[in-house]
N, C-alpha and C positions, 0 to 999 in steps of 0.2 A: 501417366503424368510423372515427369521427373521432379525430384526435390533436391534442393541444395541446402546443406547445413553449414553454418559458419562459426568458427572460433577464431579468436585473436589472441596474440601474445605480445606484451610489451616487455622488452628485456633491457636492462641497464648494466653496463660494465662488461668485463671479460667473462669468458666461460667459467673459469675457476672461482673468481671473486664476485661475479655479478649475480643478479637474481632477476626474476620476472614474475609476471602474473598472466595466467591464461584465463580468458573469459569465454564462456559458452554463450555466444552472441545470439544464435537462433532461438534458443529457449529462454535465455535471460536468467537461468536458474543459479548461476554462480560464477564467481571469479576465484581462482585458486593460485596460490603462490607456488613457484617452481624455482629450483636452483640445481647446480651441479651436485653439491653434496646430497641433496634429496634424491638425486637420480643414481649416483654411484655409491652412496654409503647408506645412511639411515634416513628415512623420510622426515622425521622430526616435524610432523604436522604440515608437510608440503607434499605436492604431487609430482609426478614425472610423466614424460611422454609414454613410458611403458605402462604405467598404471592407467592412463587414459586409453591406451590400446586394449589393455585387459578388460576395462569396463565396456568398451565398444564390442569386443569379441564375445564376451560372455552374454551380453544382451542379444546380439545378432544370432549367435548360436542357439540360444534358448528359443528364440522366435522361429528359426528355421526348423529345429527339431519338433517343436510344438505343431507347426504347420504340416510337416511330413507325417507325424503320428495321426493327426486329425484326418488328413487325406487318405490314410490307410484304414480309416474306420475305428481307430483307437485313440481318441483325443486324450491328452494327458490330464490328470488331476492337477499335477504340478511338475515342473522341471526346475531343478536347482543346478546352476552351472557356475563353476569357478574357473577363471582363466589366470594362469600364472605365466607372466612374460619375463623371461630372463634377459638381463642386460649385462654385458661384459665390457667394461671400459677398454677402449682400444680395438674392440671387435664389433660391438653393436649388439643388436638383438640376436641372441643365439638360439632361441627356441620359445615355443609357447606350448603349455600343457593345459588341456581342458579336462576337467573332471565334472561329470554330470551324474546326477541321481534323479531318476524319474519315478513318479507315482502314476502308473498307467494300468488301468483295468483291462483284462482280456488280451494281454500280449505276453509272449514268452521272453525270457532273458535274451535268447539269441536274436529274436526279431527286434527287440529294443536296441541291442548292440549294433545290429545292422543299420537301423534307422539313425542311430547316433553317429555312426561312422560316415554315413552318407551326408548328414548335416555338417560334419567336420570338414568334409571335402568341398561342400557346395554352398555353405552360407556366404553371403556377399563379403563379409569381412575376411573369412578364410581365403576366399578367392583373391582379395586385394593383397593378402599377405603371402602369396604363393612362394616367394623367395625364402620363406622361413619354415623350418621344420615345426609342424604342429602335431602333437601327440594327444592321445585321448584315453581316458578311463571312463567307462560307462557302466552303470548298474541300476537295477530297479530297487526302489525303496523296500 
């Protein structure tokens, strides 16, 4: 069964001087301020498309890795993933770096890294972002 999730953004003014608010419509859990300075300079309490992509990627990746580990007979105790999305004004998103630390009983470091790399290549958000270089650091706790 397919699912669709929805967010909306209301923007006022020009790119440089304007501002907006993005709302997570499907869940209803929040509305967040966005602006060009928050995207290209310091966040100052506002979010950016890149931070929202990082949130989506770290969550999806953690789910994909957890699923793969469980399927291999080594379900994780925990998986902690950080996604860093780099934005360069004038160029766009120039890369994404995933860092993951897993607590997994009964798995070697090499097998964990192999599972982590497979999840990097195949989680749905990674697949959606195939035009972007995605790097990975993976280690066991």
